[in-house]
Backbone bond lengths (Angstrom), bond angles and torsions (degrees), N, CA, C in turn:
res aa  C-N    CA-C-N  psi(-1)  N-CA   C-N-CA  omega(-1)  CA-C   N-CA-C  phi
1 M - - - 1.485 - - 1.527 108.74 -
2 G 1.345 118.42 58.33 1.409 120.10 171.02 1.538 115.11 97.60
3 G 1.289 120.68 -3.55 1.425 121.97 175.41 1.523 112.84 74.61
4 E 1.357 112.55 -157.74 1.482 120.00 -171.74 1.564 112.00 -65.90
5 R 1.335 115.59 134.75 1.434 121.54 169.34 1.517 109.19 -125.92
6 L 1.283 119.57 164.18 1.466 122.18 -176.32 1.524 109.88 -131.45
7 I 1.345 114.30 145.25 1.450 121.86 169.18 1.534 106.77 -119.81
8 Q 1.281 118.01 144.18 1.505 121.97 176.68 1.507 110.23 -94.08
9 L 1.319 113.82 137.53 1.472 122.10 178.26 1.522 110.14 -97.15
10 E 1.327 116.70 160.75 1.466 120.80 179.87 1.543 113.79 -64.23
11 N 1.309 114.71 -24.62 1.497 118.93 -179.21 1.512 112.13 -84.95
12 G 1.355 116.39 6.03 1.454 119.64 179.79 1.533 116.53 93.56
13 G 1.301 112.69 -12.37 1.490 118.87 178.03 1.510 113.46 -78.46
14 Q 1.290 115.28 -177.69 1.469 118.42 178.16 1.552 109.52 -142.78
15 I 1.342 114.68 154.82 1.418 121.26 -179.07 1.595 105.10 -121.97
16 A 1.313 115.64 126.15 1.481 120.89 177.66 1.531 108.87 -92.83
17 F 1.317 115.58 141.67 1.451 119.72 178.94 1.553 111.01 -146.24
18 E 1.261 118.22 159.86 1.417 123.13 172.58 1.551 108.73 -133.51
19 E 1.316 115.34 164.86 1.453 120.36 178.66 1.558 110.16 -123.08
20 Y 1.333 111.19 147.42 1.496 118.59 177.21 1.535 108.49 -136.41
21 G 1.323 114.13 172.59 1.419 118.66 178.74 1.523 116.43 76.74
22 D 1.307 118.55 -141.10 1.470 122.99 -175.68 1.492 108.27 -98.05
23 P 1.392 119.27 118.01 1.434 121.56 -176.18 1.580 114.72 -64.27
24 T 1.314 116.68 -16.93 1.487 118.67 179.75 1.523 109.67 -108.59
25 G 1.363 119.69 10.95 1.467 121.85 -172.82 1.468 113.29 -88.06
26 T 1.337 115.45 -175.05 1.461 124.23 176.26 1.505 112.40 -58.79
27 P 1.346 120.41 121.53 1.457 121.70 -172.85 1.580 111.58 -74.13
28 V 1.331 113.77 130.10 1.444 121.73 175.38 1.511 106.83 -133.79
29 V 1.385 115.83 127.15 1.447 121.31 177.00 1.495 107.55 -90.53
30 F 1.281 118.21 128.86 1.463 124.50 -174.40 1.571 108.27 -100.65
31 C 1.353 115.76 137.00 1.461 123.07 178.83 1.562 107.03 -115.08
32 H 1.282 117.74 109.38 1.438 123.17 -176.71 1.547 112.53 -71.17
33 G 1.311 117.71 165.62 1.422 124.42 179.92 1.518 115.51 -83.20
34 W 1.280 117.59 -163.48 1.488 122.49 178.24 1.535 108.80 -137.37
35 P 1.296 119.07 138.68 1.474 124.91 -13.00 1.554 108.11 -78.60
36 S 1.264 117.22 122.71 1.449 119.65 -173.06 1.566 107.23 -157.35
37 S 1.341 114.12 -173.37 1.452 119.85 -176.12 1.534 109.21 -154.59
38 R 1.336 115.62 -170.95 1.467 119.37 -171.23 1.515 115.43 -66.03
39 T 1.362 117.32 -25.69 1.451 120.88 -176.45 1.508 110.10 -74.31
40 M 1.308 122.19 -4.62 1.456 124.06 172.22 1.512 110.24 -58.87
41 A 1.323 113.90 -26.81 1.481 118.76 -178.64 1.556 111.97 -68.90
42 Q 1.266 119.81 -2.50 1.462 121.00 171.44 1.530 109.89 -60.18
43 L 1.330 118.27 -27.48 1.457 121.73 177.20 1.532 110.50 -60.76
44 T 1.308 119.85 -19.98 1.463 121.69 -175.68 1.542 111.78 -96.42
45 D 1.325 116.52 -13.98 1.467 119.20 -165.01 1.523 116.25 -57.84
46 D 1.333 119.13 -49.20 1.479 121.42 -176.99 1.562 108.95 -64.17
47 A 1.340 117.04 -50.07 1.454 120.04 -177.26 1.492 110.81 -64.63
48 A 1.333 117.82 -39.00 1.496 121.29 179.06 1.525 111.49 -62.78
49 R 1.357 116.36 -40.07 1.476 117.81 178.26 1.517 110.18 -65.04
50 Q 1.304 117.31 -42.11 1.476 120.58 -179.09 1.500 112.77 -64.96
51 L 1.318 116.85 -32.39 1.452 122.06 -176.01 1.546 113.32 -100.09
52 C 1.338 116.39 7.51 1.453 121.45 -179.91 1.513 111.98 56.72
53 I 1.277 116.16 52.12 1.504 124.72 178.27 1.535 109.25 -114.16
54 R 1.286 117.53 134.97 1.449 122.90 174.02 1.512 109.22 -99.06
55 I 1.300 118.22 116.99 1.461 121.97 -179.17 1.512 108.03 -101.81
56 I 1.355 114.33 126.23 1.455 122.33 177.49 1.523 108.90 -114.36
57 S 1.297 117.51 114.51 1.494 122.52 -166.14 1.545 108.70 -119.55
58 P 1.356 117.80 103.65 1.481 118.77 178.38 1.535 111.40 -95.91
59 D 1.353 115.72 152.81 1.413 122.91 167.36 1.549 109.59 -79.16
60 R 1.321 116.87 139.52 1.456 115.22 175.39 1.513 111.09 -77.93
61 P 1.325 118.26 162.47 1.523 117.02 -178.55 1.501 114.61 -54.38
62 G 1.350 114.61 134.30 1.425 119.19 178.65 1.541 112.24 88.28
63 I 1.314 115.45 -6.05 1.499 119.95 -176.90 1.531 107.92 -106.41
64 S 1.359 113.94 129.89 1.456 120.51 176.92 1.524 114.68 47.56
65 G 1.341 118.42 -110.55 1.450 121.92 -174.72 1.564 115.18 -88.88
66 S 1.279 116.45 -0.05 1.516 119.81 -178.03 1.536 110.09 -94.63
67 S 1.315 114.78 144.66 1.443 121.52 -177.64 1.556 111.99 -64.15
68 F 1.340 114.20 143.22 1.464 117.50 178.13 1.497 110.74 -72.89
69 Q 1.354 113.09 140.02 1.473 119.37 178.12 1.511 106.83 -128.65
70 P 1.371 118.55 108.26 1.428 120.52 -175.84 1.513 111.14 -67.97
71 N 1.342 114.18 145.61 1.495 123.09 172.97 1.540 110.94 55.43
72 R 1.305 115.96 32.97 1.462 116.57 179.50 1.556 111.24 -71.79
73 K 1.344 114.55 153.32 1.468 122.71 -178.99 1.558 109.20 -116.27
74 L 1.232 115.90 157.43 1.487 122.48 177.74 1.492 112.18 -55.75
75 L 1.362 117.62 -39.77 1.467 121.63 -177.56 1.532 112.41 -66.92
76 E 1.328 119.42 -7.67 1.435 121.47 179.42 1.538 110.78 -89.27
77 W 1.332 117.73 -1.81 1.424 119.68 -178.00 1.537 115.81 -79.24
78 P 1.288 119.95 -40.59 1.470 120.57 -179.31 1.541 115.90 -53.58
79 P 1.377 119.77 -42.75 1.441 118.81 177.13 1.555 111.25 -61.51
80 I 1.308 117.69 -31.92 1.496 118.97 177.26 1.527 111.21 -66.47
81 V 1.333 117.23 -42.88 1.426 121.57 176.45 1.549 110.34 -62.66
82 E 1.314 115.40 -43.11 1.465 118.63 177.03 1.494 112.20 -59.22
83 R 1.283 117.89 -39.80 1.441 121.96 179.73 1.557 109.88 -66.05
84 L 1.348 114.86 -40.12 1.448 120.67 -178.93 1.558 110.54 -66.22
85 V 1.313 118.04 -45.19 1.461 120.89 -175.13 1.552 110.24 -75.33
86 D 1.335 116.86 -31.66 1.478 119.70 -178.79 1.539 108.61 -77.30
87 D 1.305 116.93 -51.64 1.454 120.38 -172.68 1.512 114.37 -75.96
88 H 1.329 116.83 -33.36 1.475 121.50 -175.34 1.538 111.70 -103.06
89 L 1.339 117.51 -51.84 1.456 120.27 -175.58 1.528 113.62 -80.70
90 G 1.360 113.96 -38.05 1.446 117.00 -176.40 1.521 115.78 62.77
91 V 1.383 112.09 36.94 1.469 117.26 -177.79 1.548 107.74 -119.91
92 A 1.347 115.40 151.44 1.446 119.80 -179.86 1.539 111.67 -82.42
93 K 1.371 115.25 -35.58 1.434 118.61 -174.20 1.514 110.67 -131.67
94 F 1.293 116.46 150.96 1.455 121.81 -178.00 1.506 109.94 -155.26
95 R 1.292 118.57 171.71 1.413 125.11 172.11 1.557 112.23 -116.89
96 M 1.266 117.38 171.99 1.444 121.65 -177.82 1.517 111.92 -136.81
97 L 1.337 114.69 143.83 1.491 121.50 175.56 1.543 107.31 -127.44
98 A 1.311 118.53 128.08 1.422 123.28 178.56 1.528 112.26 -126.29
99 I 1.266 114.73 136.29 1.512 120.60 177.84 1.554 106.41 -113.71
100 S 1.305 115.99 129.19 1.464 122.82 170.58 1.590 110.97 54.95
101 G 1.295 115.30 -116.72 1.440 119.95 -178.11 1.504 115.04 -67.87
102 G 1.277 118.00 -4.92 1.509 119.80 171.99 1.492 113.15 -75.55
103 A 1.382 117.27 -16.32 1.442 118.55 -173.88 1.572 118.25 -54.81
104 P 1.316 118.09 -46.27 1.470 117.71 178.29 1.501 112.70 -60.08
105 Y 1.305 117.84 -29.10 1.491 120.18 -177.57 1.478 110.37 -75.64
106 A 1.366 119.25 -31.19 1.425 121.71 173.80 1.503 111.54 -71.82
107 Y 1.384 115.23 -43.20 1.471 119.04 178.82 1.549 111.96 -59.78
108 V 1.340 116.51 -47.54 1.427 118.51 -176.27 1.547 112.41 -66.44
109 T 1.320 117.65 -31.71 1.470 119.10 178.10 1.498 109.55 -73.22
110 A 1.321 119.06 -41.32 1.441 121.57 178.65 1.513 109.93 -62.55
111 R 1.302 117.85 -41.20 1.475 121.02 177.40 1.518 112.41 -65.71
112 S 1.291 119.36 -36.54 1.475 124.83 -177.13 1.498 113.21 -80.24
113 M 1.388 115.94 -29.98 1.469 119.89 -173.11 1.556 108.38 -129.32
114 P 1.331 120.32 57.48 1.475 121.22 -173.45 1.528 114.83 -66.10
115 K 1.345 117.81 -19.66 1.467 118.26 179.49 1.563 110.65 -91.13
116 R 1.268 118.54 -6.94 1.453 121.60 176.78 1.502 115.18 -109.98
117 V 1.344 118.32 -32.03 1.440 122.51 177.05 1.511 108.60 -85.52
118 Q 1.312 117.65 110.99 1.471 123.32 -174.36 1.500 112.71 -75.76
119 A 1.351 118.25 -33.62 1.404 125.22 179.38 1.539 110.11 -173.68
120 I 1.347 115.35 160.41 1.485 119.81 175.85 1.451 107.48 -132.60
121 A 1.355 115.31 146.73 1.457 123.90 172.30 1.541 107.79 -114.34
122 I 1.316 117.27 134.58 1.456 122.73 -178.61 1.532 106.94 -122.48
123 A 1.360 115.81 120.22 1.447 120.31 176.90 1.482 112.04 -114.68
124 S 1.324 118.00 122.06 1.459 122.94 -179.37 1.552 111.47 57.13
125 G 1.328 115.76 39.73 1.451 121.18 -166.71 1.519 116.95 -71.63
126 A 1.304 113.90 145.40 1.460 119.77 175.31 1.555 109.57 -76.89
127 P 1.399 116.71 140.27 1.458 121.36 -178.65 1.521 109.23 -90.46
128 P 1.332 118.00 169.96 1.457 122.12 169.05 1.531 110.26 -70.14
129 I 1.306 115.66 93.19 1.517 121.71 -170.33 1.573 107.95 -61.29
130 A 1.334 119.67 -33.93 1.399 121.55 -174.49 1.580 111.27 -66.66
131 D 1.324 114.66 -21.55 1.473 122.25 -179.10 1.527 111.88 -88.01
132 L 1.301 116.57 -9.49 1.468 119.31 -173.43 1.542 110.96 -82.62
133 A 1.325 117.43 125.20 1.460 120.05 175.23 1.498 111.82 -77.68
134 D 1.350 117.66 -23.24 1.408 122.97 -174.72 1.525 106.96 -131.83
135 H 1.369 115.33 124.07 1.493 119.78 -177.22 1.540 111.78 -97.68
136 S 1.334 117.47 8.78 1.456 120.57 -176.13 1.530 111.80 -64.51
137 G 1.349 118.68 -20.24 1.458 121.02 -178.70 1.502 111.30 -87.38
138 L 1.338 119.49 6.86 1.460 122.50 177.11 1.547 110.33 -99.99
139 L 1.300 114.35 155.24 1.470 121.51 175.58 1.552 109.51 -54.92
140 R 1.266 119.03 143.15 1.456 121.78 -178.81 1.489 113.04 -56.66
141 L 1.322 116.47 -39.67 1.455 120.88 176.12 1.529 112.69 -55.75
142 Y 1.313 114.70 -45.58 1.483 122.02 179.18 1.562 109.98 -61.98
143 R 1.277 114.84 -40.80 1.512 118.87 178.24 1.545 109.44 -64.03
144 W 1.286 118.55 -42.43 1.423 121.68 177.29 1.503 112.57 -61.19
145 M 1.359 116.69 -43.51 1.458 122.90 178.88 1.526 109.65 -62.18
146 L 1.284 117.80 -42.48 1.486 121.15 -179.77 1.491 109.99 -64.71
147 K 1.368 118.67 -38.72 1.441 122.83 179.56 1.551 110.16 -66.34
148 F 1.343 114.75 -45.88 1.500 117.86 178.30 1.512 111.12 -62.77
149 R 1.292 117.17 -35.36 1.478 121.96 -179.11 1.517 109.93 -61.74
150 R 1.327 115.21 -37.39 1.486 120.79 179.16 1.510 112.64 -77.14
151 T 1.354 115.91 -43.92 1.483 120.67 -168.73 1.514 115.58 -102.35
152 S 1.336 116.64 -28.29 1.489 119.40 -176.33 1.499 110.28 -147.84
153 P 1.343 117.39 66.13 1.473 120.13 -176.32 1.518 114.48 -60.03
154 Q 1.372 115.83 -33.08 1.481 118.04 -178.90 1.536 109.03 -71.22
155 L 1.297 116.67 -35.37 1.494 121.62 178.49 1.561 107.27 -64.97
156 L 1.311 117.60 -43.56 1.451 120.16 178.33 1.540 113.55 -62.11
157 R 1.324 115.97 -40.39 1.473 120.78 174.15 1.503 112.16 -61.59
158 M 1.358 117.25 -41.02 1.469 122.16 -179.79 1.457 109.60 -64.95
159 L 1.372 117.19 -41.10 1.517 119.44 179.21 1.503 112.12 -63.74
160 F 1.316 117.58 -35.23 1.480 119.68 176.06 1.546 110.34 -62.44
161 H 1.305 116.83 -44.16 1.437 121.94 -176.10 1.534 109.53 -70.80
162 I 1.338 117.06 -35.76 1.485 118.88 176.94 1.515 110.84 -68.84
163 G 1.299 118.09 -34.30 1.461 121.75 -176.04 1.523 113.86 -77.93
164 Q 1.338 117.01 -23.01 1.469 122.20 -173.85 1.563 114.96 -55.47
165 P 1.328 118.81 -47.60 1.457 118.70 -179.30 1.537 112.68 -60.52
166 F 1.332 119.68 -28.93 1.429 123.23 178.97 1.555 109.97 -82.16
167 A 1.306 115.55 -34.70 1.530 119.03 -174.28 1.527 109.25 -71.97
168 V 1.285 120.40 -22.74 1.476 121.96 -177.29 1.509 113.17 -84.62
169 R 1.334 116.24 -7.74 1.461 118.40 -176.02 1.531 112.14 -89.19
170 R 1.290 114.93 143.99 1.431 119.94 176.58 1.544 110.13 -75.72
171 I 1.337 114.00 127.32 1.438 119.70 -178.57 1.487 111.79 -70.12
172 P 1.365 119.26 121.12 1.451 119.52 -179.75 1.561 111.51 -60.23
173 I 1.269 115.77 146.80 1.427 119.65 -178.61 1.538 113.95 -56.13
174 R 1.324 114.93 -35.60 1.500 119.77 -178.00 1.541 109.66 -67.99
175 L 1.344 118.99 -22.57 1.441 119.54 -177.61 1.565 112.78 -96.80
176 R 1.311 116.59 -4.35 1.442 119.09 -176.26 1.544 113.03 -64.80
177 P 1.365 118.91 -37.91 1.459 116.36 175.96 1.513 113.15 -59.50
178 L 1.334 117.54 -31.55 1.512 120.25 178.70 1.560 109.18 -67.97
179 I 1.293 117.14 -41.82 1.430 121.18 177.29 1.557 112.12 -61.05
180 L 1.277 113.25 -44.35 1.489 120.58 -176.62 1.523 113.38 -65.44
181 K 1.337 115.83 -22.65 1.506 120.21 178.48 1.529 110.75 -64.82
182 F 1.318 117.78 -22.35 1.433 120.86 -177.88 1.569 111.86 -83.21
183 L 1.343 116.11 -9.83 1.484 121.45 -178.01 1.518 111.97 -97.98
184 H 1.295 115.13 164.50 1.511 119.61 174.12 1.530 107.63 -61.95
185 P 1.302 118.81 143.23 1.437 119.56 -178.18 1.527 114.50 -54.62
186 Y 1.319 117.42 -34.59 1.490 120.06 177.17 1.515 110.60 -63.27
187 D 1.365 117.75 -40.19 1.421 119.92 178.65 1.523 111.03 -71.53
188 A 1.313 116.37 -42.57 1.504 120.04 179.58 1.504 111.10 -58.48
189 A 1.326 118.12 -36.42 1.448 123.49 -176.76 1.526 110.40 -61.78
190 V 1.345 116.62 -46.28 1.485 117.87 -177.18 1.482 112.42 -76.44
191 L 1.363 117.36 -28.52 1.471 121.45 -179.18 1.553 114.09 -80.22
192 R 1.327 115.55 -0.24 1.460 118.93 173.45 1.553 107.83 -73.10
193 D 1.322 115.16 -22.35 1.481 117.63 173.95 1.496 108.99 -69.82
194 N 1.335 117.14 126.55 1.461 121.81 -175.40 1.554 112.78 -61.01
195 A 1.283 116.55 -39.27 1.483 120.75 -177.96 1.528 109.49 -65.15
196 A 1.318 118.75 -44.23 1.406 123.30 -179.91 1.532 112.19 -66.46
197 F 1.357 113.76 -42.93 1.460 120.79 178.03 1.526 110.45 -57.43
198 E 1.337 114.24 -50.42 1.488 119.41 -177.75 1.517 112.61 -62.78
199 A 1.373 115.31 -41.28 1.488 118.14 179.29 1.502 111.14 -58.79
200 C 1.346 117.44 -40.75 1.488 121.05 178.49 1.499 113.83 -70.83
201 F 1.365 115.82 -53.14 1.437 120.41 -168.49 1.531 114.62 -85.49
202 E 1.357 115.91 -27.73 1.464 117.77 175.94 1.537 110.06 -70.25
203 S 1.373 116.94 -36.78 1.446 118.85 178.33 1.561 109.78 -64.18
204 A 1.371 116.05 -34.61 1.439 117.53 175.98 1.494 113.27 -69.31
205 R 1.372 117.44 -39.29 1.449 119.15 177.82 1.536 111.19 -63.08
206 R 1.315 117.92 -37.63 1.463 121.32 177.51 1.529 110.89 -60.72
207 A 1.303 114.73 -38.88 1.488 118.01 -179.55 1.538 110.13 -66.77
208 W 1.282 118.29 -44.30 1.499 122.46 179.67 1.539 108.86 -66.34
209 R 1.304 118.68 -32.14 1.477 117.72 178.96 1.489 110.80 -71.09
210 G 1.299 118.07 -26.40 1.499 121.68 178.84 1.448 111.76 -59.17
211 S 1.327 117.53 -62.98 1.451 122.78 177.06 1.517 110.51 -175.80
212 V 1.309 116.77 142.89 1.464 119.06 177.07 1.535 108.37 -66.16
213 E 1.352 116.19 -38.61 1.457 121.85 -178.38 1.555 110.00 -60.35
214 G 1.303 116.93 -38.26 1.463 121.93 177.36 1.485 111.88 -62.08
215 I 1.359 116.16 -46.48 1.453 121.01 176.58 1.510 112.58 -60.07
216 M 1.303 117.64 -40.91 1.482 123.07 -177.68 1.563 110.24 -68.78
217 I 1.339 115.64 -44.30 1.479 118.34 177.83 1.502 109.53 -61.87
218 D 1.340 117.30 -42.18 1.446 120.46 179.89 1.564 111.87 -60.25
219 A 1.332 114.44 -40.40 1.458 121.27 178.24 1.556 110.31 -64.73
220 Q 1.329 115.12 -43.42 1.473 118.90 -175.66 1.491 111.22 -63.15
221 V 1.316 120.07 -29.34 1.448 123.01 177.55 1.559 111.80 -58.98
222 Y 1.310 116.06 -37.24 1.453 118.51 -179.59 1.559 112.44 -68.58
223 A 1.324 115.04 -35.39 1.480 118.46 -174.31 1.571 111.46 -79.79
224 E 1.315 117.46 -21.58 1.429 121.50 -178.98 1.504 112.69 -84.61
225 P 1.335 118.85 158.93 1.473 120.85 168.70 1.512 109.86 -57.39
226 W 1.333 117.18 139.43 1.436 119.75 -173.72 1.523 113.21 -76.65
227 G 1.307 117.88 -20.02 1.455 119.93 179.73 1.499 114.95 97.10
228 F 1.342 116.63 2.93 1.443 121.28 175.93 1.485 108.27 -158.12
229 K 1.361 117.80 169.71 1.432 121.74 -178.24 1.482 110.33 -101.47
230 L 1.336 117.69 143.81 1.455 121.00 175.33 1.534 111.18 -60.41
231 E 1.322 118.38 -29.28 1.429 123.40 176.37 1.481 112.41 -62.43
232 D 1.344 120.47 -14.47 1.454 121.82 179.36 1.526 111.60 -94.20
233 V 1.309 117.91 -1.87 1.467 122.01 175.62 1.540 108.61 -84.81
234 D 1.274 116.31 97.12 1.471 120.37 -171.27 1.536 114.43 -101.31
235 V 1.325 118.34 -1.73 1.478 119.24 178.45 1.553 108.18 -77.52
236 P 1.327 117.64 160.27 1.505 116.61 178.37 1.505 113.06 -64.55
237 V 1.361 112.74 132.54 1.463 120.12 -179.26 1.529 107.83 -118.42
238 R 1.294 114.73 131.35 1.492 119.46 171.40 1.519 107.64 -111.71
239 L 1.328 115.42 107.73 1.432 121.37 -173.75 1.544 110.18 -101.66
240 W 1.279 120.03 119.48 1.437 126.03 177.91 1.502 109.49 -111.77
241 H 1.325 117.51 133.92 1.451 122.02 -178.75 1.480 112.43 -152.11
242 G 1.334 117.82 136.77 1.461 122.49 178.50 1.492 112.16 -80.09
243 L 1.279 116.70 139.34 1.522 120.44 177.25 1.466 110.59 -67.54
244 Q 1.327 123.01 -19.90 1.392 126.01 -179.47 1.557 113.61 -106.11
245 D 1.328 114.96 19.57 1.500 121.33 179.02 1.538 107.83 -67.51
246 R 1.360 113.94 121.29 1.462 120.88 178.44 1.522 111.56 -91.96
247 A 1.300 119.37 -23.46 1.482 121.33 -179.79 1.520 110.13 -70.59
248 F 1.308 117.40 -49.80 1.474 122.23 176.14 1.539 105.78 -137.75
249 S 1.338 113.96 112.77 1.452 118.18 -174.48 1.497 113.07 -62.46
250 F 1.310 114.92 155.57 1.480 116.61 -177.92 1.539 112.34 -65.34
251 R 1.326 116.49 -22.08 1.484 116.40 175.21 1.519 110.22 -69.39
252 V 1.296 119.40 -33.64 1.511 121.92 170.69 1.501 107.38 -61.44
253 A 1.287 119.76 -47.24 1.462 121.72 179.93 1.522 113.24 -59.85
254 E 1.325 114.07 -38.23 1.507 117.02 177.85 1.523 111.59 -62.89
255 E 1.305 116.31 -38.63 1.497 121.08 177.08 1.547 109.88 -63.28
256 V 1.260 118.82 -41.02 1.437 123.13 177.27 1.495 110.43 -64.73
257 A 1.337 118.16 -45.43 1.493 120.42 -179.61 1.511 110.63 -61.68
258 K 1.320 120.43 -36.90 1.446 124.58 -179.62 1.513 111.89 -61.36
259 R 1.311 114.85 -34.35 1.484 119.64 -176.98 1.539 115.22 -82.52
260 L 1.322 116.00 -16.55 1.434 120.77 179.45 1.515 111.75 -86.14
261 P 1.336 120.61 123.10 1.437 121.28 -171.29 1.520 115.00 -73.44
262 N 1.346 116.89 -17.51 1.461 118.87 -176.69 1.535 108.88 -133.97
263 C 1.294 117.28 61.78 1.445 124.22 -171.78 1.495 112.96 -120.74
264 K 1.301 116.62 135.47 1.460 123.47 168.17 1.515 106.79 -118.46
265 A 1.307 115.07 119.73 1.486 121.70 -176.35 1.520 111.62 -105.90
266 R 1.353 111.63 140.82 1.460 120.06 -179.19 1.540 105.64 -124.65
267 Y 1.378 116.72 111.55 1.441 118.93 178.68 1.515 106.77 -105.68
268 I 1.335 115.47 121.83 1.425 123.48 -169.62 1.538 111.62 -109.49
269 D 1.320 113.94 127.85 1.447 119.59 -178.95 1.527 111.76 -80.20
270 K 1.313 115.26 154.70 1.457 122.41 175.69 1.533 114.95 63.56
271 V 1.362 115.57 29.64 1.440 120.74 172.03 1.500 109.32 -138.97
272 G 1.345 115.67 151.17 1.472 120.67 178.84 1.500 111.37 -112.95
273 H 1.321 117.34 -154.57 1.449 124.84 -172.45 1.522 111.61 -66.32
274 Y 1.307 116.07 -46.43 1.504 119.30 -178.92 1.494 110.94 -85.70
275 S 1.328 116.90 -39.50 1.496 118.98 -172.41 1.452 113.07 -67.32
276 L 1.361 119.07 -26.79 1.467 118.13 -178.58 1.513 111.22 -62.99
277 P 1.337 121.68 -56.18 1.469 118.31 -179.23 1.508 115.86 -67.79
278 I 1.329 116.00 -25.56 1.480 119.55 179.04 1.530 109.05 -72.76
279 R 1.338 115.86 -49.43 1.506 118.47 -175.39 1.531 114.16 -76.47
280 Y 1.381 115.18 -29.56 1.443 116.58 -170.25 1.556 111.95 -116.37
281 M 1.334 116.82 24.48 1.453 117.30 -177.48 1.545 113.01 -61.40
282 R 1.272 118.13 -40.97 1.483 120.34 -178.86 1.528 107.87 -63.78
283 E 1.315 119.29 -42.25 1.489 119.61 -178.93 1.536 108.73 -69.93
284 I 1.293 120.66 -36.76 1.478 123.16 178.83 1.520 110.34 -62.54
285 L 1.348 115.85 -46.59 1.440 119.27 -178.32 1.573 111.82 -70.30
286 T 1.334 114.94 -36.60 1.498 117.41 177.56 1.554 108.56 -63.28
287 D 1.258 116.97 -43.81 1.468 123.98 177.22 1.512 111.58 -57.28
288 L 1.298 116.28 -44.04 1.459 123.80 -178.05 1.548 111.87 -64.76
289 I 1.279 117.25 -49.16 1.497 118.60 -173.18 1.529 108.33 -80.95
290 A 1.325 121.01 -8.90 1.414 121.63 175.96 1.529 114.98 -76.90
291 V 1.334 112.85 -16.32 1.490 118.98 -178.40 1.536 112.45 -73.95
């Protein structure tokens, strides 16, 4: 729907965003995962068109087309969303959809703007890691990153910079089966579809092209205390999670759901972290706009 657009922030920076779905439909602000960017919302496009939903997908600061903001905190995100919906959408109320690492951004906006955010849907959502007593429900890679953050932060920074030249490259089609072997079979099955693969991995490449520092700041947000309690998120939450999710186990999702005062959780069998939003996007969006 017209490609990249920009909004200007009061601090002189800019936020890039794109739209998907029906341009006259019910407004839904999309929160992309990590490492990812606004084009991840391509996963919503077909279902959003069918359901007359307008998807507005911004890049977070330092990601892809949005200006870098050093030392940013999660609590600084709601004013950016407010600027987006006021200056661009001109709507009083809206809904939000978050996939994976987008979850805290949906939660903090709902908590900060409870009279404007009508409902949020969380698919394969990241938990408040700082609140977890046990990290065994997290992907092993995430556990390693958390350990390096505590014990060897400079090494972790170096690894991000070493990985960047590889992360920005498009994966040749002949090598994709090798990449998919590292995923759960349910996720690998849906990502054999070229469109789904590109929606997930091209959005990640865009993020890495933006800046390594932006990727690292975005990651740091997850490891730090969020600055609010999940119990304070009082808007309706529709939480969707795969029983075979390896990034964040469904037991972690269950703990999150218990803390949310107005949550309906759907735990889906035979889907993983990627396959849940890809296979069930129409159901997730239908659930969201019914609230």
